[in-house]
DRENPA-3360 file (N, C-alpha, C; in nm, 2 decimals, always signed):
BEGIN
1 = XXXXXXXX = +0.01/+1.12/-1.36/-0.09/+1.22/-1.31/-0.22/+1.15/-1.27 ~ -0.30/+1.22/-1.20/-0.44/+1.17/-1.18/-0.54/+1.29/-1.20 ~ -0.65/+1.25/-1.26/-0.74/+1.35/-1.31/-0.89/+1.32/-1.28 ~ -0.97/+1.42/-1.28/-1.11/+1.40/-1.26/-1.18/+1.52/-1.34 ~ -1.31/+1.53/-1.32/-1.38/+1.64/-1.40/-1.32/+1.78/-1.37 ~ -1.25/+1.79/-1.26/-1.20/+1.93/-1.22/-1.09/+1.97/-1.32 ~ -1.03/+1.88/-1.40/-0.94/+1.93/-1.50/-1.00/+1.97/-1.63 ~ -1.13/+1.95/-1.64/-1.20/+2.00/-1.76/-1.16/+1.91/-1.88;
9 = XXXXXXXX = -1.17/+1.97/-2.00/-1.13/+1.90/-2.12/-0.97/+1.88/-2.13 ~ -0.93/+1.76/-2.15/-0.79/+1.73/-2.15/-0.75/+1.68/-2.29 ~ -0.63/+1.73/-2.33/-0.57/+1.69/-2.46/-0.47/+1.58/-2.42 ~ -0.51/+1.46/-2.43/-0.43/+1.35/-2.38/-0.31/+1.32/-2.48 ~ -0.32/+1.36/-2.60/-0.21/+1.35/-2.69/-0.09/+1.44/-2.65 ~ -0.13/+1.56/-2.60/-0.03/+1.65/-2.55/+0.03/+1.60/-2.42 ~ -0.06/+1.54/-2.33/-0.01/+1.48/-2.21/+0.09/+1.37/-2.24 ~ +0.06/+1.28/-2.33/+0.15/+1.18/-2.37/+0.28/+1.23/-2.42;
17 = XXXXXXXX = +0.27/+1.34/-2.50/+0.39/+1.40/-2.56/+0.48/+1.47/-2.45 ~ +0.42/+1.50/-2.34/+0.49/+1.56/-2.23/+0.56/+1.45/-2.14 ~ +0.57/+1.33/-2.19/+0.64/+1.22/-2.12/+0.57/+1.17/-2.00 ~ +0.44/+1.18/-2.01/+0.35/+1.11/-1.90/+0.32/+0.97/-1.96 ~ +0.34/+0.87/-1.87/+0.32/+0.73/-1.91/+0.19/+0.68/-1.87 ~ +0.13/+0.72/-1.75/+0.01/+0.67/-1.70/-0.08/+0.78/-1.64 ~ -0.21/+0.75/-1.63/-0.30/+0.84/-1.57/-0.40/+0.77/-1.49 ~ -0.42/+0.81/-1.37/-0.53/+0.76/-1.28/-0.65/+0.85/-1.31;
25 = XXXXXXXX = -0.77/+0.79/-1.33/-0.89/+0.87/-1.36/-1.00/+0.84/-1.26 ~ -1.05/+0.94/-1.20/-1.16/+0.92/-1.11/-1.29/+0.87/-1.18 ~ -1.34/+0.76/-1.13/-1.46/+0.70/-1.19/-1.59/+0.73/-1.11 ~ -1.58/+0.70/-0.98/-1.70/+0.70/-0.90/-1.67/+0.75/-0.76 ~ -1.78/+0.78/-0.68/-1.77/+0.81/-0.54/-1.89/+0.75/-0.47 ~ -1.87/+0.69/-0.36/-1.99/+0.64/-0.28/-2.07/+0.55/-0.36 ~ -2.21/+0.56/-0.34/-2.30/+0.46/-0.40/-2.37/+0.51/-0.52 ~ -2.37/+0.64/-0.55/-2.45/+0.70/-0.66/-2.37/+0.78/-0.76;
33 = XXXXXXXX = -2.25/+0.83/-0.72/-2.19/+0.94/-0.80/-2.09/+0.88/-0.90 ~ -2.11/+0.92/-1.03/-2.01/+0.89/-1.13/-1.96/+1.02/-1.19 ~ -1.82/+1.03/-1.20/-1.76/+1.14/-1.26/-1.81/+1.16/-1.40 ~ -1.86/+1.28/-1.43/-1.92/+1.30/-1.56/-1.82/+1.29/-1.68 ~ -1.69/+1.31/-1.65/-1.59/+1.30/-1.76/-1.51/+1.17/-1.76 ~ -1.55/+1.07/-1.68/-1.48/+0.95/-1.67/-1.47/+0.88/-1.81 ~ -1.59/+0.85/-1.87/-1.59/+0.78/-1.99/-1.50/+0.84/-2.10 ~ -1.52/+0.97/-2.12/-1.44/+1.04/-2.22/-1.29/+1.04/-2.18;
41 = XXXXXXXX = -1.26/+1.06/-2.05/-1.12/+1.06/-2.01/-1.05/+0.93/-2.04 ~ -1.12/+0.82/-2.00/-1.05/+0.69/-2.01/-1.03/+0.65/-2.16 ~ -1.14/+0.68/-2.24/-1.13/+0.65/-2.38/-1.02/+0.73/-2.45 ~ -1.02/+0.86/-2.42/-0.92/+0.95/-2.48/-0.77/+0.92/-2.44 ~ -0.76/+0.88/-2.31/-0.63/+0.85/-2.26/-0.57/+0.72/-2.32 ~ -0.66/+0.62/-2.33/-0.62/+0.50/-2.40/-0.58/+0.52/-2.54 ~ -0.66/+0.60/-2.61/-0.64/+0.63/-2.75/-0.50/+0.70/-2.77 ~ -0.46/+0.78/-2.67/-0.33/+0.85/-2.68/-0.22/+0.76/-2.64;
49 = XXXXXXXX = -0.24/+0.64/-2.60/-0.14/+0.55/-2.57/-0.09/+0.55/-2.43 ~ -0.17/+0.61/-2.34/-0.14/+0.61/-2.20/-0.19/+0.49/-2.13 ~ -0.12/+0.44/-2.03/-0.17/+0.34/-1.94/-0.27/+0.40/-1.85 ~ -0.39/+0.34/-1.83/-0.49/+0.40/-1.74/-0.52/+0.32/-1.62 ~ -0.57/+0.39/-1.52/-0.62/+0.33/-1.40/-0.74/+0.40/-1.35 ~ -0.84/+0.33/-1.30/-0.97/+0.39/-1.26/-0.98/+0.38/-1.11 ~ -1.02/+0.49/-1.04/-1.03/+0.49/-0.90/-1.17/+0.53/-0.85 ~ -1.20/+0.47/-0.73/-1.33/+0.50/-0.66/-1.29/+0.57/-0.53;
57 = XXXXXXXX = -1.36/+0.68/-0.51/-1.35/+0.76/-0.38/-1.45/+0.69/-0.28 ~ -1.39/+0.63/-0.18/-1.47/+0.55/-0.09/-1.53/+0.64/+0.02 ~ -1.66/+0.62/+0.04/-1.73/+0.70/+0.14/-1.76/+0.60/+0.26 ~ -1.70/+0.63/+0.38/-1.71/+0.54/+0.49/-1.85/+0.53/+0.54 ~ -1.94/+0.62/+0.51/-2.08/+0.61/+0.56/-2.17/+0.55/+0.46 ~ -2.12/+0.49/+0.35/-2.20/+0.42/+0.25/-2.17/+0.27/+0.25 ~ -2.27/+0.19/+0.22/-2.25/+0.05/+0.21/-2.15/+0.00/+0.11 ~ -2.05/-0.08/+0.16/-1.94/-0.11/+0.07/-1.98/-0.19/-0.06;
65 = XXXXXXXX = -2.08/-0.28/-0.05/-2.13/-0.36/-0.16/-2.20/-0.27/-0.26 ~ -2.28/-0.17/-0.21/-2.34/-0.08/-0.30/-2.24/+0.01/-0.37 ~ -2.13/+0.05/-0.30/-2.02/+0.12/-0.36/-1.95/+0.04/-0.47 ~ -1.93/-0.09/-0.44/-1.87/-0.18/-0.54/-1.96/-0.19/-0.66 ~ -2.09/-0.19/-0.65/-2.17/-0.20/-0.77/-2.17/-0.07/-0.85 ~ -2.15/+0.04/-0.78/-2.14/+0.17/-0.85/-2.01/+0.17/-0.94 ~ -1.90/+0.12/-0.88/-1.78/+0.12/-0.96/-1.78/+0.01/-1.07 ~ -1.82/-0.11/-1.04/-1.81/-0.21/-1.14/-1.91/-0.19/-1.25;
73 = XXXXXXXX = -2.02/-0.12/-1.22/-2.12/-0.09/-1.33/-2.07/+0.03/-1.42 ~ -1.97/+0.10/-1.37/-1.92/+0.22/-1.44/-1.79/+0.19/-1.52 ~ -1.71/+0.10/-1.46/-1.57/+0.08/-1.51/-1.55/-0.06/-1.57 ~ -1.51/-0.06/-1.69/-1.47/-0.19/-1.76/-1.32/-0.17/-1.78 ~ -1.24/-0.25/-1.71/-1.10/-0.25/-1.73/-1.06/-0.35/-1.84 ~ -0.94/-0.32/-1.90/-0.89/-0.40/-2.01/-0.75/-0.45/-1.99 ~ -0.71/-0.54/-2.07/-0.57/-0.59/-2.07/-0.48/-0.47/-2.08 ~ -0.38/-0.46/-2.00/-0.29/-0.34/-2.01/-0.32/-0.22/-1.92;
81 = XXXXXXXX = -0.44/-0.23/-1.85/-0.48/-0.12/-1.76/-0.42/-0.15/-1.62 ~ -0.41/-0.05/-1.54/-0.37/-0.07/-1.40/-0.48/-0.13/-1.32 ~ -0.45/-0.20/-1.21/-0.56/-0.25/-1.13/-0.65/-0.15/-1.08 ~ -0.77/-0.18/-1.03/-0.87/-0.08/-0.98/-0.81/-0.03/-0.85 ~ -0.85/+0.10/-0.82/-0.79/+0.17/-0.70/-0.91/+0.21/-0.61 ~ -0.89/+0.20/-0.48/-0.98/+0.26/-0.39/-0.91/+0.37/-0.32 ~ -0.97/+0.49/-0.32/-0.92/+0.61/-0.26/-0.99/+0.63/-0.13 ~ -0.92/+0.61/-0.02/-0.98/+0.62/+0.11/-0.90/+0.72/+0.20;
89 = XXXXXXXX = -0.95/+0.83/+0.23/-0.87/+0.93/+0.30/-0.95/+1.01/+0.40 ~ -1.07/+0.99/+0.42/-1.15/+1.06/+0.52/-1.25/+0.97/+0.58 ~ -1.28/+1.00/+0.71/-1.38/+0.92/+0.78/-1.49/+1.01/+0.82 ~ -1.61/+0.97/+0.79/-1.73/+1.04/+0.84/-1.75/+1.01/+0.99 ~ -1.81/+1.10/+1.06/-1.83/+1.08/+1.20/-1.89/+0.95/+1.24 ~ -1.83/+0.88/+1.34/-1.89/+0.76/+1.39/-1.89/+0.64/+1.29 ~ -1.80/+0.65/+1.19/-1.80/+0.54/+1.09/-1.69/+0.44/+1.10 ~ -1.62/+0.44/+1.22/-1.50/+0.36/+1.23/-1.53/+0.22/+1.29;
97 = XXXXXXXX = -1.66/+0.20/+1.33/-1.69/+0.07/+1.40/-1.67/-0.05/+1.31 ~ -1.71/-0.05/+1.19/-1.70/-0.16/+1.10/-1.61/-0.13/+0.98 ~ -1.52/-0.03/+1.00/-1.44/+0.02/+0.89/-1.36/-0.08/+0.82 ~ -1.28/-0.15/+0.90/-1.19/-0.25/+0.85/-1.26/-0.36/+0.77 ~ -1.37/-0.41/+0.82/-1.45/-0.52/+0.76/-1.51/-0.46/+0.63 ~ -1.56/-0.34/+0.63/-1.62/-0.28/+0.51/-1.52/-0.26/+0.40 ~ -1.41/-0.20/+0.44/-1.30/-0.18/+0.33/-1.26/-0.31/+0.28 ~ -1.24/-0.41/+0.36/-1.20/-0.55/+0.31/-1.31/-0.60/+0.22;
105 = XXXXXXXX = -1.43/-0.59/+0.25/-1.54/-0.64/+0.16/-1.54/-0.57/+0.03 ~ -1.51/-0.44/+0.03/-1.50/-0.36/-0.10/-1.38/-0.41/-0.18 ~ -1.26/-0.43/-0.11/-1.14/-0.47/-0.18/-1.16/-0.62/-0.24 ~ -1.22/-0.70/-0.16/-1.24/-0.84/-0.20/-1.34/-0.84/-0.32 ~ -1.44/-0.76/-0.32/-1.53/-0.75/-0.43/-1.46/-0.70/-0.56 ~ -1.37/-0.60/-0.55/-1.29/-0.56/-0.66/-1.21/-0.67/-0.72 ~ -1.14/-0.74/-0.63/-1.05/-0.85/-0.68/-1.12/-0.96/-0.74 ~ -1.24/-0.99/-0.69/-1.32/-1.10/-0.75/-1.37/-1.06/-0.88;
113 = XXXXXXXX = -1.42/-0.93/-0.90/-1.48/-0.88/-1.02/-1.37/-0.87/-1.13 ~ -1.26/-0.81/-1.10/-1.16/-0.78/-1.20/-1.05/-0.88/-1.21 ~ -1.04/-0.97/-1.12/-0.94/-1.08/-1.12/-0.80/-1.03/-1.09 ~ -0.78/-0.92/-1.02/-0.65/-0.87/-0.99/-0.66/-0.79/-0.86 ~ -0.56/-0.79/-0.78/-0.56/-0.73/-0.64/-0.56/-0.58/-0.66 ~ -0.65/-0.51/-0.60/-0.66/-0.36/-0.61/-0.54/-0.29/-0.54 ~ -0.54/-0.16/-0.57/-0.44/-0.07/-0.51/-0.52/+0.02/-0.41 ~ -0.45/+0.06/-0.30/-0.51/+0.15/-0.20/-0.44/+0.28/-0.21;
121 = XXXXXXXX = -0.52/+0.39/-0.23/-0.47/+0.53/-0.22/-0.51/+0.58/-0.08 ~ -0.41/+0.64/-0.01/-0.44/+0.70/+0.12/-0.33/+0.79/+0.16 ~ -0.35/+0.86/+0.27/-0.24/+0.94/+0.33/-0.18/+0.87/+0.45 ~ -0.06/+0.91/+0.49/+0.01/+0.84/+0.60/-0.07/+0.85/+0.73 ~ -0.12/+0.97/+0.76/-0.19/+0.98/+0.89/-0.31/+0.90/+0.90 ~ -0.39/+0.91/+0.79/-0.52/+0.83/+0.79/-0.48/+0.68/+0.79 ~ -0.38/+0.63/+0.72/-0.34/+0.49/+0.72/-0.30/+0.45/+0.86 ~ -0.22/+0.53/+0.92/-0.17/+0.49/+1.06/-0.28/+0.48/+1.15;
129 = XXXXXXXX = -0.39/+0.56/+1.14/-0.50/+0.55/+1.23/-0.60/+0.45/+1.20 ~ -0.63/+0.43/+1.07/-0.75/+0.34/+1.04/-0.72/+0.23/+0.94 ~ -0.60/+0.21/+0.89/-0.57/+0.11/+0.78/-0.48/+0.00/+0.83 ~ -0.48/-0.03/+0.95/-0.40/-0.14/+1.00/-0.45/-0.27/+0.93 ~ -0.35/-0.35/+0.89/-0.39/-0.48/+0.83/-0.40/-0.48/+0.68 ~ -0.37/-0.37/+0.61/-0.39/-0.37/+0.47/-0.25/-0.35/+0.40 ~ -0.14/-0.38/+0.47/-0.01/-0.36/+0.41/+0.03/-0.45/+0.30 ~ -0.05/-0.56/+0.27/-0.01/-0.64/+0.16/-0.07/-0.59/+0.03;
137 = XXXXXXXX = -0.14/-0.48/+0.03/-0.19/-0.42/-0.09/-0.09/-0.31/-0.14 ~ -0.08/-0.30/-0.27/+0.00/-0.20/-0.33/-0.05/-0.06/-0.28 ~ +0.04/+0.03/-0.24/+0.01/+0.15/-0.18/+0.04/+0.27/-0.28 ~ -0.06/+0.35/-0.30/-0.05/+0.48/-0.37/-0.06/+0.59/-0.26 ~ +0.05/+0.64/-0.22/+0.06/+0.73/-0.10/+0.06/+0.88/-0.13 ~ -0.02/+0.95/-0.07/-0.02/+1.10/-0.09/+0.06/+1.16/+0.02 ~ +0.16/+1.24/-0.02/+0.24/+1.32/+0.07/+0.32/+1.42/+0.00 ~ +0.31/+1.55/+0.04/+0.36/+1.66/-0.04/+0.47/+1.73/+0.04;
145 = XXXXXXXX = +0.54/+1.81/-0.04/+0.65/+1.90/+0.01/+0.76/+1.82/+0.09 ~ +0.79/+1.70/+0.04/+0.89/+1.62/+0.10/+0.98/+1.56/-0.01 ~ +1.10/+1.53/+0.02/+1.19/+1.47/-0.08/+1.16/+1.32/-0.10 ~ +1.10/+1.25/+0.00/+1.06/+1.12/-0.02/+0.94/+1.09/+0.09 ~ +0.85/+1.01/+0.05/+0.73/+0.99/+0.14/+0.77/+0.90/+0.26 ~ +0.70/+0.92/+0.37/+0.72/+0.84/+0.49/+0.61/+0.73/+0.49 ~ +0.65/+0.61/+0.50/+0.55/+0.50/+0.49/+0.46/+0.49/+0.62 ~ +0.34/+0.46/+0.60/+0.25/+0.43/+0.71/+0.29/+0.30/+0.77;
153 = XXXXXXXX = +0.25/+0.28/+0.90/+0.28/+0.15/+0.96/+0.21/+0.04/+0.88 ~ +0.28/-0.08/+0.87/+0.23/-0.19/+0.81/+0.27/-0.21/+0.66 ~ +0.32/-0.10/+0.60/+0.36/-0.11/+0.46/+0.51/-0.11/+0.45 ~ +0.57/-0.20/+0.37/+0.71/-0.21/+0.35/+0.76/-0.12/+0.24 ~ +0.68/-0.08/+0.15/+0.71/+0.02/+0.05/+0.59/+0.08/-0.01 ~ +0.61/+0.18/-0.09/+0.51/+0.24/-0.17/+0.52/+0.20/-0.32 ~ +0.41/+0.20/-0.39/+0.41/+0.16/-0.53/+0.40/+0.29/-0.61 ~ +0.30/+0.38/-0.57/+0.29/+0.51/-0.63/+0.30/+0.62/-0.52;
161 = XXXXXXXX = +0.35/+0.73/-0.56/+0.35/+0.84/-0.46/+0.29/+0.97/-0.53 ~ +0.19/+1.02/-0.47/+0.13/+1.15/-0.52/+0.21/+1.25/-0.45 ~ +0.30/+1.31/-0.52/+0.40/+1.40/-0.46/+0.36/+1.55/-0.47 ~ +0.26/+1.58/-0.56/+0.22/+1.72/-0.58/+0.08/+1.73/-0.61 ~ +0.02/+1.84/-0.57/-0.12/+1.87/-0.60/-0.12/+1.99/-0.70 ~ -0.01/+2.04/-0.74/+0.00/+2.16/-0.82/+0.09/+2.15/-0.94 ~ +0.10/+2.03/-1.00/+0.18/+2.02/-1.12/+0.11/+2.09/-1.24 ~ +0.19/+2.13/-1.33/+0.14/+2.18/-1.46/+0.19/+2.10/-1.57;
169 = XXXXXXXX = +0.11/+2.07/-1.67/+0.15/+1.99/-1.78/+0.08/+2.03/-1.91 ~ +0.15/+2.02/-2.02/+0.08/+2.04/-2.15/-0.04/+1.96/-2.17 ~ -0.15/+2.01/-2.22/-0.27/+1.94/-2.24/-0.37/+1.95/-2.14 ~ -0.33/+2.01/-2.02/-0.43/+2.03/-1.91/-0.42/+2.18/-1.87 ~ -0.53/+2.25/-1.87/-0.54/+2.38/-1.82/-0.54/+2.38/-1.67 ~ -0.46/+2.46/-1.61/-0.46/+2.46/-1.46/-0.37/+2.36/-1.40 ~ -0.39/+2.33/-1.27/-0.30/+2.24/-1.20/-0.36/+2.09/-1.20 ~ -0.27/+2.00/-1.18/-0.30/+1.86/-1.17/-0.21/+1.79/-1.07;
177 = XXXXXXXX = -0.26/+1.68/-1.02/-0.18/+1.60/-0.92/-0.07/+1.53/-1.00 ~ +0.05/+1.53/-0.94/+0.17/+1.46/-1.00/+0.20/+1.34/-0.92 ~ +0.23/+1.23/-0.99/+0.25/+1.10/-0.93/+0.38/+1.04/-0.98 ~ +0.44/+0.96/-0.89/+0.56/+0.88/-0.93/+0.54/+0.73/-0.90 ~ +0.61/+0.65/-0.98/+0.61/+0.51/-0.96/+0.75/+0.47/-0.90 ~ +0.75/+0.37/-0.81/+0.87/+0.34/-0.74/+0.96/+0.25/-0.80 ~ +0.92/+0.18/-0.91/+1.01/+0.07/-0.96/+1.05/+0.10/-1.10 ~ +1.09/-0.01/-1.17/+1.14/-0.01/-1.30/+1.03/-0.02/-1.41;
185 = XXXXXXXX = +1.06/+0.00/-1.53/+0.96/-0.01/-1.64/+0.91/-0.16/-1.64 ~ +1.00/-0.25/-1.62/+0.96/-0.39/-1.62/+0.87/-0.42/-1.51 ~ +0.89/-0.37/-1.39/+0.81/-0.40/-1.27/+0.67/-0.33/-1.29 ~ +0.67/-0.22/-1.36/+0.55/-0.15/-1.39/+0.46/-0.23/-1.48 ~ +0.52/-0.29/-1.58/+0.44/-0.38/-1.67/+0.38/-0.50/-1.59 ~ +0.45/-0.55/-1.49/+0.40/-0.66/-1.42/+0.28/-0.63/-1.33 ~ +0.26/-0.50/-1.31/+0.14/-0.45/-1.23/+0.01/-0.47/-1.31 ~ +0.02/-0.46/-1.45/-0.09/-0.44/-1.53/-0.18/-0.56/-1.55;
193 = XX = -0.30/-0.54/-1.58/-0.40/-0.65/-1.60/-0.35/-0.73/-1.73 ~ -0.35/-0.86/-1.71/-0.31/-0.94/-1.83/-0.43/-0.98/-1.91;
% end
């Protein structure tokens, strides 16, 4: 699953008991925003025995290095956590001129800071239009109401698939995004920070 402040108070022990193995948690957006529930969510999820991942919602009209600082000042990743994730799914008007270079600068900064290659979250249409050249990054693909996702150009496979925006699970009031991993338990462990 993936969560943010919109899920409110989460009982991660119940989430774990519902056979959830990992949770992506929104940490930051742009250059100034921090999710108010991030610290509590990541601490509680780790305490419940869930594998955690932290993601940044990338704003194309904000400086990538300032965005990097917002994320790295907010997120301390540990051994056994998933790599950092950049969520890029919308373009502000007239922001495509340096988009590729800016995203690459952000990704390079994440890799340098955390010592592991980040994951990209996006949708197929956005990726096809704006994300050429990033196919060597692990892909967390959003696509709903299909039996299997359709890969964007440049990617040979998906690593995670956000298949639902309306899952329900014990421990969370209301709906939550549902995600699937594409490989085995062993390959999942190989993704994690050492």
